[in-house]
DSSP file (Angstrom, degrees, kcal/mol; ACC not computed):
  #  RESIDUE AA STRUCTURE BP1 BP2  ACC     N-H-->O    O-->H-N    N-H-->O    O-->H-N    TCO  KAPPA ALPHA  PHI   PSI    X-CA   Y-CA   Z-CA
    1    1 A X              0   0    0      0, 0.0     2,-0.4     0, 0.0     0, 0.0   0.000 360.0 360.0 360.0  96.8  286.4   51.3   99.5
    2    2 A X        -     0   0    0      1,-0.0     2,-0.5     2,-0.0     0, 0.0  -0.733 360.0-138.0 -92.8 136.2  286.9   48.0  101.4
    3    3 A X        -     0   0    0     -2,-0.4     2,-0.6     2,-0.0     3,-0.0  -0.803  19.8-123.0 -93.8 131.1  284.7   47.1  104.3
    4    4 A X    >   -     0   0    0     -2,-0.5     3,-1.1     1,-0.2     4,-0.2  -0.634  18.3-157.2 -74.5 116.7  286.4   45.6  107.2
    5    5 A X  G >  S+     0   0    0     -2,-0.6     3,-1.2     1,-0.2     4,-0.3   0.734  84.0  69.1 -70.6 -22.6  284.7   42.2  107.8
    6    6 A X  G >  S+     0   0    0      1,-0.3     3,-1.0     2,-0.2    -1,-0.2   0.716  83.2  71.5 -71.9 -18.1  285.7   42.0  111.4
    7    7 A X  G <  S+     0   0    0     -3,-1.1    -1,-0.3     1,-0.2    -2,-0.2   0.719  96.9  51.8 -70.7 -17.1  283.4   44.8  112.4
    8    8 A X  G <  S+     0   0    0     -3,-1.2    73,-0.4    -4,-0.2    -1,-0.2   0.516  88.7  98.8 -94.9  -6.0  280.4   42.6  111.9
    9    9 A X  S <  S-     0   0    0     -3,-1.0    71,-0.1    -4,-0.3     4,-0.0  -0.563  77.4-113.7 -82.3 144.7  281.6   39.7  114.0
   10   10 A X    >   -     0   0    0     69,-0.6     3,-0.6    -2,-0.2    -1,-0.1  -0.230  24.9-112.3 -70.4 167.6  280.3   39.4  117.6
   11   11 A X  T 3  S+     0   0    0      1,-0.2     2,-0.6    70,-0.1     3,-0.3   0.852 110.0  50.7 -70.0 -35.6  282.6   39.8  120.6
   12   12 A X  T 3>  +     0   0    0      1,-0.2     4,-2.1     2,-0.1    -1,-0.2  -0.382  61.2 140.8-105.3  55.8  282.6   36.2  121.7
   13   13 A X  H <> S+     0   0    0     -3,-0.6     4,-2.2    -2,-0.6    -1,-0.2   0.902  75.3  52.6 -62.1 -41.4  283.4   34.4  118.5
   14   14 A X  H  > S+     0   0    0     -3,-0.3     4,-1.8     1,-0.2    -1,-0.2   0.898 109.1  49.5 -62.5 -40.1  285.5   31.9  120.4
   15   15 A X  H  > S+     0   0    0      1,-0.2     4,-1.0     2,-0.2    -1,-0.2   0.894 110.8  49.6 -66.3 -39.2  282.7   31.1  122.8
   16   16 A X  H  < S+     0   0    0     -4,-2.1    -1,-0.2     1,-0.2    -2,-0.2   0.862 108.8  52.8 -67.4 -35.3  280.2   30.6  120.0
   17   17 A X  H  < S+     0   0    0     -4,-2.2    -1,-0.2     1,-0.2    -2,-0.2   0.888 113.7  42.9 -66.5 -38.0  282.7   28.2  118.2
   18   18 A X  H  < S+     0   0    0     -4,-1.8     2,-0.2    -5,-0.2    -1,-0.2   0.600  86.7 115.0 -83.0 -11.9  283.0   26.2  121.4
   19   19 A X     <  -     0   0    0     -4,-1.0     2,-1.2    -3,-0.1    -3,-0.0  -0.427  60.1-147.7 -63.9 123.5  279.3   26.3  122.1
   20   20 A X        +     0   0    0     -2,-0.2     2,-0.6     2,-0.0    -1,-0.1  -0.637  29.9 163.3 -99.2  77.7  278.0   22.8  121.9
   21   21 A X        +     0   0    0     -2,-1.2     2,-0.3     4,-0.0     6,-0.0  -0.860  14.6 180.0 -96.2 123.1  274.4   23.2  120.6
   22   22 A X    >   -     0   0    0     -2,-0.6     3,-1.7     1,-0.0    26,-0.2  -0.780  37.1 -84.2-120.8 164.1  273.1   19.9  119.2
   23   23 A X  T 3  S+     0   0    0     -2,-0.3    71,-0.3     1,-0.2    26,-0.2  -0.456 115.5  33.6 -63.9 135.7  269.9   18.8  117.6
   24   24 A X  T 3  S+     0   0    0     24,-2.6    -1,-0.2     1,-0.4     2,-0.2   0.258  88.6 126.0  98.9 -11.0  267.4   17.9  120.3
   25   25 A X    <   -     0   0    0     -3,-1.7    23,-2.9    66,-0.2     2,-0.6  -0.513  57.7-135.9 -77.3 146.7  268.5   20.5  122.8
   26   26 A X  E     +AB  47  90A   0     64,-2.8    63,-2.7    21,-0.2    64,-1.7  -0.934  36.6 178.1 -99.2 121.9  266.1   23.0  124.2
   27   27 A X  E     -AB  46  88A   0     19,-2.6    19,-2.1    -2,-0.6     2,-0.5  -0.828  30.4-140.6-126.8 161.3  267.8   26.4  124.1
   28   28 A X  E     -AB  45  87A   0     59,-2.6    59,-2.6    -2,-0.3     2,-0.5  -0.984  19.7-164.1-121.7 118.7  267.0   30.0  124.9
   29   29 A X  E     -AB  44  86A   0     15,-2.8    15,-2.0    -2,-0.5     2,-0.7  -0.900   8.3-151.2-106.9 126.6  268.3   32.6  122.4
   30   30 A X  E     -AB  43  85A   0     55,-2.8    54,-2.9    -2,-0.5    55,-0.9  -0.876  19.8-170.9 -97.4 116.0  268.6   36.3  123.4
   31   31 A X  E     -AB  42  83A   0     11,-3.1    11,-3.1    -2,-0.7     2,-0.5  -0.904  20.5-131.2-114.3 133.8  268.2   38.4  120.3
   32   32 A X  E     -A   41   0A   0     50,-3.7     2,-0.4    -2,-0.4     9,-0.2  -0.704  26.2-170.5 -80.9 128.6  268.7   42.2  120.1
   33   33 A X  E     -A   40   0A   0      7,-3.3     7,-2.7    -2,-0.5     2,-0.6  -0.983  10.2-151.7-123.3 130.8  265.8   43.9  118.4
   34   34 A X  E     +A   39   0A   0     -2,-0.4     2,-0.4     5,-0.2     5,-0.2  -0.897  20.3 170.1-106.5 121.6  265.9   47.5  117.4
   35   35 A X  E >   -A   38   0A   0      3,-2.8     3,-2.2    -2,-0.6    -2,-0.0  -0.992  67.9 -16.9-132.7 124.6  262.6   49.4  117.2
   36   36 A X  T 3  S-     0   0    0     -2,-0.4    -1,-0.1     1,-0.3     3,-0.1   0.859 127.9 -50.0  52.4  42.6  262.3   53.1  116.8
   37   37 A X  T 3  S+     0   0    0      1,-0.2     2,-0.3    -3,-0.0    -1,-0.3   0.382 118.6 106.3  82.3  -5.8  265.9   53.8  117.7
   38   38 A X  E <   -A   35   0A   0     -3,-2.2    -3,-2.8     2,-0.0     2,-0.5  -0.826  58.8-144.1-108.2 148.0  265.7   51.7  120.9
   39   39 A X  E     +A   34   0A   0     -2,-0.3     2,-0.3    -5,-0.2    -5,-0.2  -0.925  22.4 170.7-111.9 132.9  267.3   48.3  121.4
   40   40 A X  E     -A   33   0A   0     -7,-2.7    -7,-3.3    -2,-0.5     2,-0.5  -0.895  30.4-118.9-133.0 165.9  265.7   45.6  123.5
   41   41 A X  E     -A   32   0A   0     -2,-0.3     2,-0.4    -9,-0.2    -9,-0.2  -0.922  24.2-166.8-111.0 128.6  266.4   41.9  124.0
   42   42 A X  E     -A   31   0A   0    -11,-3.1   -11,-3.1    -2,-0.5     2,-0.3  -0.936  12.9-138.9-115.3 136.2  263.8   39.3  123.1
   43   43 A X  E     -A   30   0A   0     -2,-0.4     2,-0.4   -13,-0.2   -13,-0.2  -0.727  13.8-171.3 -94.1 141.3  264.0   35.7  124.2
   44   44 A X  E     -A   29   0A   0    -15,-2.0   -15,-2.8    -2,-0.3     2,-0.5  -0.953   8.9-175.7-132.2 112.6  263.2   32.8  121.9
   45   45 A X  E     +A   28   0A   0     -2,-0.4     2,-0.3   -17,-0.2   -17,-0.2  -0.931  25.1 110.0-115.4 128.2  263.1   29.4  123.6
   46   46 A X  E     -A   27   0A   0    -19,-2.1   -19,-2.6    -2,-0.5     2,-0.4  -0.960  62.1 -59.6-172.3-171.6  262.5   26.2  121.8
   47   47 A X  E     -AC  26  64A   0     17,-2.9    17,-2.8    -2,-0.3     2,-0.7  -0.735  42.7-126.8 -93.4 132.7  263.8   22.9  120.4
   48   48 A X  E     + C   0  63A   0    -23,-2.9   -24,-2.6    -2,-0.4    15,-0.2  -0.710  32.8 171.3 -78.8 114.5  266.7   22.8  118.1
   49   49 A X  E     +     0   0A   0     13,-2.3    50,-3.2    -2,-0.7     2,-0.3   0.599  63.1  15.0-101.0 -13.5  265.5   20.8  115.1
   50   50 A X  E     - C   0  62A   0     12,-1.2    12,-2.7    48,-0.2     2,-0.4  -0.984  50.6-166.5-158.0 147.6  268.4   21.4  112.8
   51   51 A X  E     - C   0  61A   0     46,-0.5     2,-0.4    -2,-0.3    10,-0.2  -0.987  20.1-170.0-133.6 126.9  272.0   22.6  112.8
   52   52 A X  E     + C   0  60A   0      8,-2.5     8,-2.1    -2,-0.4    -2,-0.0  -0.907  58.7   9.5-122.7 146.0  273.7   23.4  109.5
   53   53 A X  S >  S-     0   0    0     -2,-0.4     3,-2.1     6,-0.2     6,-0.2   0.629  87.0-131.4  66.7  19.2  277.2   24.2  108.4
   54   54 A X  T 3  S-     0   0    0      1,-0.3    -2,-0.1     6,-0.1     0, 0.0  -0.060  70.4 -18.0  50.8-128.0  278.8   23.3  111.8
   55   55 A X  T 3  S+     0   0    0      4,-0.1    -1,-0.3     3,-0.1    -2,-0.1   0.213 101.5 123.2 -99.7  14.0  281.2   25.8  113.2
   56   56 A X  S X  S-     0   0    0     -3,-2.1     3,-1.5     1,-0.1    22,-0.1  -0.130  81.5-100.0 -66.4 171.5  281.8   27.6  109.9
   57   57 A X  T 3  S+     0   0    0      1,-0.3    22,-0.3    21,-0.1    -1,-0.1   0.751 124.4  49.7 -67.3 -22.6  281.1   31.3  109.6
   58   58 A X  T 3  S+     0   0    0     -5,-0.2    -1,-0.3    20,-0.1    -4,-0.1   0.174  80.8 141.0 -99.7  17.3  277.7   30.6  107.9
   59   59 A X    <   -     0   0    0     -3,-1.5    19,-2.9    -6,-0.2    20,-0.4  -0.332  27.6-176.5 -64.6 138.2  276.6   28.1  110.6
   60   60 A X  E     -CD  52  77A   0     -8,-2.1    -8,-2.5    17,-0.3     2,-0.4  -0.921  18.7-152.3-133.6 158.7  272.9   28.2  111.5
   61   61 A X  E     -CD  51  76A   0     15,-2.2    15,-2.9    -2,-0.3     2,-0.5  -0.992  12.3-143.9-128.2 141.4  270.5   26.6  113.9
   62   62 A X  E     -CD  50  75A   0    -12,-2.7   -13,-2.3    -2,-0.4   -12,-1.2  -0.924  19.1-168.0-105.4 123.6  266.8   26.1  113.4
   63   63 A X  E     -CD  48  74A   0     11,-2.9    11,-2.5    -2,-0.5     2,-0.4  -0.934   1.6-164.3-117.3 133.9  264.7   26.5  116.6
   64   64 A X  E     +CD  47  73A   0    -17,-2.8   -17,-2.9    -2,-0.4     2,-0.3  -0.951  13.7 164.1-121.1 135.9  261.0   25.5  116.9
   65   65 A X  E     - D   0  72A   0      7,-2.8     7,-3.6    -2,-0.4     2,-0.6  -0.945  36.5-117.0-141.1 165.4  258.6   26.5  119.6
   66   66 A X  E     - D   0  71A   0     -2,-0.3     2,-0.5     5,-0.2     5,-0.2  -0.929  31.7-177.3-105.0 120.7  254.8   26.5  120.1
   67   67 A X  E >   - D   0  70A   0      3,-3.1     3,-1.4    -2,-0.6    -2,-0.0  -0.964  68.8 -23.3-124.6 115.1  253.4   30.0  120.6
   68   68 A X  T 3  S-     0   0    0     -2,-0.5    -1,-0.1     1,-0.3     3,-0.1   0.870 127.7 -48.8  53.8  41.9  249.7   30.4  121.3
   69   69 A X  T 3  S+     0   0    0      1,-0.2     2,-0.4    61,-0.1    -1,-0.3   0.513 120.0 104.3  82.3   4.4  248.9   27.1  119.7
   70   70 A X  E <  S-D   67   0A   0     -3,-1.4    -3,-3.1     2,-0.0     2,-0.4  -0.965  72.1-122.0-122.2 135.2  250.9   27.7  116.5
   71   71 A X  E     -D   66   0A   0     -2,-0.4     2,-0.4    -5,-0.2    -5,-0.2  -0.613  30.4-168.6 -75.5 128.7  254.3   26.2  115.7
   72   72 A X  E     -D   65   0A   0     -7,-3.6    -7,-2.8    -2,-0.4     2,-0.4  -0.975   4.1-169.6-122.4 130.5  256.9   28.9  115.1
   73   73 A X  E     -D   64   0A   0     -2,-0.4     2,-0.4    -9,-0.2    -9,-0.2  -0.938   3.2-176.1-119.6 144.3  260.3   28.2  113.6
   74   74 A X  E     -D   63   0A   0    -11,-2.5   -11,-2.9    -2,-0.4     2,-0.6  -1.000  17.2-143.5-139.6 138.4  263.2   30.6  113.5
   75   75 A X  E     -D   62   0A   0     -2,-0.4     2,-0.5   -13,-0.2   -13,-0.2  -0.899  18.6-166.4-104.6 123.3  266.7   30.2  111.9
   76   76 A X  E     -D   61   0A   0    -15,-2.9   -15,-2.2    -2,-0.6     2,-0.4  -0.931  18.6-134.7-112.0 125.8  269.5   31.9  113.8
   77   77 A X  E >   -D   60   0A   0     -2,-0.5     3,-1.4   -17,-0.2   -17,-0.3  -0.656  19.8-138.0 -71.4 131.2  273.0   32.4  112.3
   78   78 A X  T 3  S+     0   0    0    -19,-2.9    -1,-0.1    -2,-0.4   -18,-0.1   0.859  98.5  41.5 -60.8 -37.5  275.4   31.3  115.0
   79   79 A X  T 3  S+     0   0    0    -20,-0.4   -69,-0.6   -22,-0.3    -1,-0.3   0.117  81.1 134.4-101.9  21.8  277.8   34.3  114.6
   80   80 A X    X   -     0   0    0     -3,-1.4     3,-1.3     1,-0.1   -71,-0.1  -0.512  54.2-141.6 -71.6 135.0  275.2   37.0  114.2
   81   81 A X  T 3  S+     0   0    0    -73,-0.4    -1,-0.1     1,-0.2   -70,-0.1   0.662  98.6  68.8 -70.2 -14.0  276.0   40.1  116.2
   82   82 A X  T 3  S+     0   0    0    -51,-0.1   -50,-3.7   -72,-0.0     2,-0.7   0.612  80.6  88.5 -79.7 -10.1  272.3   40.5  116.9
   83   83 A X  E <   -B   31   0A   0     -3,-1.3   -52,-0.2   -52,-0.2     3,-0.1  -0.802  56.8-173.2 -90.2 117.7  272.4   37.4  119.1
   84   84 A X  E     -     0   0A   0    -54,-2.9     2,-0.3    -2,-0.7    -1,-0.2   0.953  63.3 -25.2 -74.2 -52.7  273.3   38.4  122.6
   85   85 A X  E     -B   30   0A   0    -55,-0.9   -55,-2.8     2,-0.0     2,-0.4  -0.990  48.5-139.5-159.3 161.2  273.7   34.9  124.1
   86   86 A X  E     -B   29   0A   0     -2,-0.3     2,-0.4   -57,-0.2   -57,-0.2  -0.994  19.5-168.5-127.7 123.6  272.6   31.3  123.6
   87   87 A X  E     -B   28   0A   0    -59,-2.6   -59,-2.6    -2,-0.4     2,-0.7  -0.942  17.3-140.2-115.5 133.3  271.8   29.2  126.7
   88   88 A X  E     +B   27   0A   0     -2,-0.4   -61,-0.2   -61,-0.2     3,-0.1  -0.833  24.1 174.8 -90.0 117.5  271.3   25.4  126.6
   89   89 A X  E     +     0   0A   0    -63,-2.7     2,-0.4    -2,-0.7   -62,-0.2   0.892  63.8   7.0 -90.1 -46.7  268.3   24.7  129.0
   90   90 A X  E     -B   26   0A   0    -64,-1.7   -64,-2.8     2,-0.0     2,-0.4  -0.999  63.0-145.3-142.5 141.9  267.8   20.9  128.5
   91   91 A X        -     0   0    0     -2,-0.4     2,-0.4   -66,-0.2   -66,-0.2  -0.898  16.3-179.2-108.3 134.2  269.7   18.2  126.6
   92   92 A X        -     0   0    0     -2,-0.4     2,-0.5   -69,-0.1    51,-0.0  -0.999  25.3-130.0-131.2 134.1  268.0   15.3  124.9
   93   93 A X        +     0   0    0     -2,-0.4     2,-0.3   -69,-0.0   -69,-0.1  -0.730  32.8 178.5 -85.3 127.3  269.8   12.6  123.1
   94   94 A X        -     0   0    0     -2,-0.5    52,-0.1   -71,-0.3   -71,-0.1  -0.844  31.5-139.5-124.4 161.7  268.3   12.0  119.6
   95   95 A X  S    S+     0   0    0     50,-0.3     2,-0.3    -2,-0.3    51,-0.1   0.289  80.1  66.1-107.0   9.4  269.3    9.6  116.9
   96   96 A X        -     0   0    0      1,-0.1     3,-0.1   -73,-0.1    -2,-0.1  -0.928  66.8-143.2-129.1 155.0  268.8   11.9  113.9
   97   97 A X  S    S+     0   0    0     -2,-0.3   -46,-0.5     1,-0.2     2,-0.4   0.746  93.8  40.3 -87.5 -24.3  270.6   15.1  112.8
   98   98 A X        -     0   0    0    -48,-0.1     3,-0.3   -75,-0.1    -1,-0.2  -0.992  63.1-165.8-126.7 126.9  267.5   16.8  111.5
   99   99 A X    >   +     0   0    0    -50,-3.2     3,-1.6    -2,-0.4     4,-0.3  -0.240  41.7 133.4-104.7  43.9  264.2   16.6  113.4
  100  100 A X  T >>  +     0   0    0      1,-0.3     3,-1.4   -51,-0.2     4,-0.5   0.767  62.0  71.3 -65.6 -24.1  261.9   17.8  110.7
  101  101 A X  H 3> S+     0   0    0     -3,-0.3     4,-2.4     1,-0.3    -1,-0.3   0.692  79.6  76.8 -66.2 -16.9  259.5   15.0  111.3
  102  102 A X  H <> S+     0   0    0     -3,-1.6     4,-2.6     1,-0.2     5,-0.3   0.838  84.2  65.3 -62.1 -31.9  258.5   16.6  114.6
  103  103 A X  H <> S+     0   0    0     -3,-1.4     4,-1.2    -4,-0.3    -1,-0.2   0.945 112.1  31.1 -55.8 -51.7  256.4   19.1  112.7
  104  104 A X  H  X S+     0   0    0     -4,-0.5     4,-2.5    -3,-0.2     5,-0.2   0.875 117.2  57.0 -75.9 -37.8  254.0   16.5  111.5
  105  105 A X  H  X S+     0   0    0     -4,-2.4     4,-2.5     1,-0.2    -2,-0.2   0.898 106.1  49.6 -62.5 -41.5  254.2   14.2  114.5
  106  106 A X  H  X S+     0   0    0     -4,-2.6     4,-2.3     2,-0.2    -1,-0.2   0.925 111.7  47.9 -65.4 -44.3  253.2   17.0  116.9
  107  107 A X  H  X S+     0   0    0     -4,-1.2     4,-2.3    -5,-0.3    -2,-0.2   0.907 112.7  49.3 -65.1 -40.0  250.1   17.9  114.9
  108  108 A X  H  X S+     0   0    0     -4,-2.5     4,-2.3     1,-0.2    -1,-0.2   0.933 112.3  47.7 -62.3 -45.1  249.1   14.3  114.6
  109  109 A X  H  X S+     0   0    0     -4,-2.5     4,-2.5     1,-0.2    -2,-0.2   0.868 110.6  52.1 -65.1 -35.7  249.5   13.7  118.3
  110  110 A X  H  X S+     0   0    0     -4,-2.3     4,-2.7     2,-0.2    -1,-0.2   0.922 109.8  48.5 -66.8 -43.1  247.5   16.9  119.1
  111  111 A X  H  X S+     0   0    0     -4,-2.3     4,-2.1     1,-0.2    -2,-0.2   0.920 112.8  48.7 -61.3 -42.5  244.6   15.8  116.9
  112  112 A X  H  X S+     0   0    0     -4,-2.3     4,-1.9     1,-0.2    -2,-0.2   0.917 112.5  47.7 -63.0 -43.1  244.6   12.4  118.5
  113  113 A X  H  X S+     0   0    0     -4,-2.5     4,-2.7     1,-0.2    -2,-0.2   0.884 108.8  54.2 -65.9 -39.1  244.7   13.9  121.9
  114  114 A X  H  X S+     0   0    0     -4,-2.7     4,-2.4     2,-0.2    -1,-0.2   0.891 107.4  51.2 -62.8 -39.2  241.9   16.4  121.1
  115  115 A X  H  X S+     0   0    0     -4,-2.1     4,-1.0     2,-0.2    -1,-0.2   0.925 112.3  46.3 -62.5 -43.6  239.7   13.4  120.0
  116  116 A X  H  X S+     0   0    0     -4,-1.9     4,-0.8     1,-0.2     3,-0.4   0.897 113.0  49.5 -66.0 -40.2  240.4   11.6  123.2
  117  117 A X  H >X S+     0   0    0     -4,-2.7     4,-1.8     1,-0.2     3,-0.8   0.890 104.4  58.2 -65.9 -39.4  239.7   14.8  125.3
  118  118 A X  H 3< S+     0   0    0     -4,-2.4    -1,-0.2     1,-0.3    -2,-0.2   0.775 100.6  57.9 -66.0 -24.6  236.4   15.5  123.5
  119  119 A X  H 3< S+     0   0    0     -4,-1.0    -1,-0.3    -3,-0.4    -2,-0.2   0.839 111.6  40.9 -70.8 -31.4  235.1   12.1  124.6
  120  120 A X  H << S+     0   0    0     -3,-0.8     2,-0.4    -4,-0.8    -2,-0.2   0.765 104.5  69.9 -90.2 -27.1  235.6   12.9  128.3
  121  121 A X     <  -     0   0    0     -4,-1.8     3,-0.0     1,-0.1     6,-0.0  -0.768  61.0-156.7-100.8 137.4  234.4   16.6  128.4
  122  122 A X  S    S+     0   0    0     -2,-0.4     2,-0.3     1,-0.1    -1,-0.1   0.846  78.7  23.7 -79.5 -34.0  230.8   17.5  128.0
  123  123 A X  S >  S-     0   0    0      1,-0.1     3,-0.9     0, 0.0     4,-0.4  -0.887  76.6-117.9-130.1 162.9  231.4   21.1  126.9
  124  124 A X  G >  S+     0   0    0     -2,-0.3     3,-0.7     1,-0.2    -1,-0.1   0.711 109.1  69.6 -71.5 -19.1  234.3   23.0  125.2
  125  125 A X  G 3  S+     0   0    0      1,-0.2    -1,-0.2    -4,-0.0    -4,-0.0   0.802  96.4  53.7 -67.6 -27.4  234.6   25.2  128.3
  126  126 A X  G <  S+     0   0    0     -3,-0.9    -1,-0.2     2,-0.0    -2,-0.2   0.644  86.3 105.7 -80.8 -15.0  235.9   22.3  130.3
  127  127 A X  S <  S-     0   0    0     -3,-0.7     3,-0.1    -4,-0.4   -13,-0.0  -0.334  77.5-110.6 -66.1 145.1  238.7   21.5  127.7
  128  128 A X        -     0   0    0      1,-0.1    -1,-0.1     2,-0.1     2,-0.1  -0.307  44.7 -85.2 -69.0 161.9  242.3   22.4  128.6
  129  129 A X     >  -     0   0    0      1,-0.1     4,-1.9     4,-0.0     3,-0.3  -0.391  32.0-125.7 -68.9 144.3  243.9   25.3  126.8
  130  130 A X  H  > S+     0   0    0      1,-0.2     4,-2.8     2,-0.2     5,-0.2   0.846 108.7  58.3 -60.5 -34.0  245.6   24.4  123.5
  131  131 A X  H  > S+     0   0    0      1,-0.2     4,-2.3     2,-0.2    -1,-0.2   0.913 107.0  47.2 -62.1 -41.8  249.0   25.9  124.6
  132  132 A X  H  > S+     0   0    0     -3,-0.3     4,-1.9     1,-0.2    -1,-0.2   0.914 113.7  47.7 -65.6 -42.4  249.1   23.6  127.6
  133  133 A X  H  X S+     0   0    0     -4,-1.9     4,-2.5     1,-0.2    -2,-0.2   0.914 112.2  49.0 -65.2 -42.3  248.2   20.5  125.5
  134  134 A X  H  X S+     0   0    0     -4,-2.8     4,-2.8     2,-0.2     5,-0.2   0.903 109.4  51.1 -66.7 -40.8  250.8   21.3  122.8
  135  135 A X  H  X S+     0   0    0     -4,-2.3     4,-2.0    -5,-0.2    -1,-0.2   0.913 112.6  47.5 -61.1 -41.1  253.6   21.9  125.3
  136  136 A X  H  X S+     0   0    0     -4,-1.9     4,-1.9     2,-0.2    -2,-0.2   0.898 112.7  48.4 -66.5 -41.0  252.7   18.5  126.9
  137  137 A X  H  X S+     0   0    0     -4,-2.5     4,-2.6     2,-0.2    -2,-0.2   0.901 109.5  52.4 -67.0 -41.4  252.6   16.8  123.5
  138  138 A X  H  X S+     0   0    0     -4,-2.8     4,-2.5     1,-0.2     5,-0.2   0.914 109.5  49.6 -61.9 -42.4  256.0   18.3  122.4
  139  139 A X  H  X S+     0   0    0     -4,-2.0     4,-2.2    -5,-0.2    -1,-0.2   0.908 111.6  49.3 -62.2 -40.9  257.6   17.1  125.6
  140  140 A X  H  X S+     0   0    0     -4,-1.9     4,-2.4     2,-0.2    -2,-0.2   0.906 111.3  49.2 -64.0 -41.6  256.1   13.6  125.0
  141  141 A X  H  X S+     0   0    0     -4,-2.6     4,-2.4     2,-0.2    -2,-0.2   0.923 112.0  47.3 -65.5 -44.7  257.4   13.6  121.4
  142  142 A X  H  X S+     0   0    0     -4,-2.5     4,-1.8     1,-0.2    -1,-0.2   0.902 112.7  49.8 -64.2 -40.2  260.9   14.6  122.3
  143  143 A X  H  X S+     0   0    0     -4,-2.2     4,-1.3    -5,-0.2    -1,-0.2   0.894 110.6  50.5 -64.6 -38.9  261.0   12.0  125.1
  144  144 A X  H  X S+     0   0    0     -4,-2.4     4,-1.1     1,-0.2    -2,-0.2   0.905 109.4  50.2 -65.2 -41.4  259.8    9.3  122.6
  145  145 A X  H  < S+     0   0    0     -4,-2.4   -50,-0.3     1,-0.2    -1,-0.2   0.846 110.1  50.1 -68.3 -32.1  262.5   10.2  120.0
  146  146 A X  H  < S+     0   0    0     -4,-1.8    -1,-0.2     1,-0.2    -2,-0.2   0.793 107.9  54.2 -75.1 -25.8  265.2   10.0  122.7
  147  147 A X  H  <        0   0    0     -4,-1.3    -1,-0.2     1,-0.2    -2,-0.2   0.727 360.0 360.0 -78.5 -21.4  264.0    6.6  123.8
  148  148 A X     <        0   0    0     -4,-1.1    -1,-0.2    -3,-0.2    -2,-0.1   0.493 360.0 360.0 -68.0 360.0  264.1    5.1  120.3
């Protein structure tokens, strides 16, 4: 009983092969999720911190985003049939192939920013929301890495 391997491949393999997703790009991935017999599409938007195995059949991308003040990373196989589409939102030129250092850099910058904010605000009610601060810090970090 041989399983036909082509039945698991997505429809647009050629498009995925030509898709130029690089480290440092901000992308939006549409993923099909099946719950209780129903299928829905969920968006995951974040920074590509790694791309592994190039255009091979096992090629993956690691995408990182900040969700409710917590860093979330997800690894997507490029040729997975559960991925509906991949959109490149913003391109940033970086000088490294893997941006794993962003994990520590963002947390350090957030702590530093929180110290600076606490000096200016008299109560915690006046402080900005952590999500807003983290989004701003991530943009600053990506801009700094592209400038190096």
